[in-house]
C-alpha positions in Angstrom: -46.2 43.6 -19.5 -46.5 39.9 -19.5 -44.5 38.1 -16.8 -42.0 35.5 -17.9 -39.8 33.0 -16.3 -36.2 34.3 -16.6 -34.5 31.5 -14.6 -35.9 28.1 -15.5 -33.7 26.2 -12.9 -35.2 28.0 -10.0 -38.5 29.2 -11.6 -37.7 32.9 -11.0 -40.0 35.3 -12.8 -39.1 38.6 -14.4 -41.3 40.5 -11.9 -39.5 38.9 -9.0 -36.2 40.1 -10.3 -37.5 43.6 -11.1 -39.0 44.0 -7.7 -35.8 42.8 -6.0 -33.7 45.2 -8.0 -36.0 48.1 -7.2 -36.5 47.3 -3.5 -32.9 46.5 -2.7 -31.1 48.7 -5.2 -29.2 45.8 -6.8 -26.6 46.5 -9.4 -25.0 43.2 -10.4 -26.1 39.8 -11.6 -24.4 38.3 -8.5 -26.5 40.5 -6.2 -29.7 39.4 -8.0 -28.6 35.8 -7.6 -28.0 36.3 -3.9 -31.4 37.9 -3.4 -33.6 35.8 -5.8 -31.5 32.6 -6.6 -31.9 33.5 -10.3 -28.8 32.6 -12.4 -27.2 30.5 -9.6 -27.7 27.0 -11.0 -26.7 26.7 -14.7 -26.0 30.4 -15.3 -27.7 30.4 -18.7 -30.1 33.3 -17.8 -27.4 35.6 -16.4 -27.3 37.6 -19.7 -31.1 38.1 -19.3 -30.7 39.3 -15.8 -28.0 41.7 -17.0 -30.4 43.1 -19.6 -33.0 43.7 -16.9 -30.4 45.5 -14.7 -29.4 47.6 -17.7 -33.1 48.5 -18.3 -33.7 49.6 -14.7 -30.4 51.3 -13.7 
């Protein structure tokens, strides 16, 4: 699967988010933000982060 930037503000890639979710057992967009900084600036990617969470959990 090709890696893509999910959070443009902080340049957070999908692989970073996926790894954080798997390693830390994250369940919410907020937890992903705390761990990776994704979704913490403008919030536009929070829906994408939720989609990744739904895929993995």
